[in-house]
Residue, then its C-alpha position, 0 to 999 in steps of 0.5 A: m818676594e816669595r822665597i829666598v834660599v841659600h845653602p847652609a854652606y854659604w850662610r852669613r856671607g851676604y848672599g841672601s841679603t843681597i838678593a832681598k835688597w835687590g827685591v826691595d830696590l825693584a819694589d821701590i822702583d815700581g812703587v809696590d809694597q811687599g809682604v812676606l812670611a818668614t821663619s826666624i832666620g828669614a825674619d832677621l834677614f828681611r828686617n835687615v833690609g828694611y822690612r818691619l814686623i807686623t806680627d808673629l804667627h804660630v801654627e799649632g803642631d800635630e802628632r807628627d810635629p808636636e811643636g808646630v811652627t812660628f812665622a813672622a809676618l813682615k812688610h816693606t812699604a815702597k818708597a816713591k814710585g820711580s825714585g830708583v833708590g839703590c838701583n841703577v837701571i839702564 
């Protein structure tokens, strides 16, 4: 997964989790591990669908953004290839 974006007006309704879970299900079907870099709100979403935290990363700021930014690196380890967990494929 590269990016999940939900308009703030639709946060906390399950849309992001549904999309992330679908991506996890596809990765499990194909037997492919996934890694993501996420901001704090995104990290919570990915943890809730089964990713585990690898590490937190902080990028130092500069004169334009003195606070910098913090990311979480997370990983989903795929279940057995072809298990079809949580996804019906026709």
